[in-house]
C-alpha angles and dihedrals in degrees: 000000000000119000112195137179114214118182116206138191089182093253124134088246089059091047090052088057091047092054091046089054093053092052099052092083104012095162095055133075106267132199116197120196102202106203132195130174114205094178094113093046091050094048091051094053111033121099121235091206106046118053093178092055089048091060090056092047093049093048092049093047093050091049091050092049092047091051092049091050092048090052090049092049090050092049096050093047091052090049090049098044110162095031123109095243128162120186124199121191119224123178137154144155090254134105110282092239091056092053092048094046091049090054092047091050097046105033136049095253120168104194148337127245122193141158121252106209111138119228090241091060091222114156090219093067111097094187129016118236093257091055091050090049091052092050091053099043115030123094115271106285134129111274127198117204114199118198120225095253099039114123115201116256129157105270099243093161116044123182121204110194109199135167094203088228092123134035111260107242113242093231090055091050092046090052091049090048090052090057091046095049094045092055099032088238134173116232122220114199109206122195121182112201150143121228095257090059096060097094137139093279093055092047091049093050090046091051091049091051092049089055091052090050097045092117093049131084105239143150128204125228119193108198127183115247093203089106128047110308091206093054094044093048092052090048090050092052091049095047095046095042091238114194098185128026116204123202133178114226113217135132096270099040132115089243092054089058090052096055100047090108129055091253128026108235098173101146090193093056111051111125142169091219115111113241128217113203116201116202124240088244137004 
């Protein structure tokens, strides 16, 4: 059984991510926790002078959000007719990260799936500010980021870009292997390096990872990091027809350098490939 958190702002981008979530394990029973934060909407509408009016505003806003979530639940279940799908509605006037973390801490949740469209709508933005905020602040759990224009397809080619600076946690690898086995995928290990970085530590981490992947079909690609990593990674994904890009988020990683700012405006790394972010620890 898959248990998935899917935040929504009721946009088509968010619905695209919701549909993607339902298709990752279509033959299993699936519980979707459909999450919406109306904190910003509430703050924009409440009066600082009239508590009685605020109660009416809050009640109306909650009713509107509940109705929108019910409509969304009905839509996804119609679109996934025949699947064993259960949808739970979660909403509060709290920061989105707080709602997600509360669910992670109190329920047996396996991963999060969300859309990545930035509020500016610029094509150059790889992740919107809210997606970046979620990456930085939620409890360690796998996170799928689904670009605005990504259509779901079974991820037959999965890339795992790793720098071999840290040991790959067994739980992360087992989760990745579960995705691979479910979809009969081929894994592409991608290591960006320069010659001075290929040392005993890198070789040891690579050997450890190969042992963990011994029952998986994979190939390894050693790519020079002398040029732009962002550009080379995008080119690799295009050339290998990658359907899912996997990255590990830790303080030295390529991904960490991407999310230093509130929005990621790396023109050379905007992509329509869904991204799976594995946490530093689980």
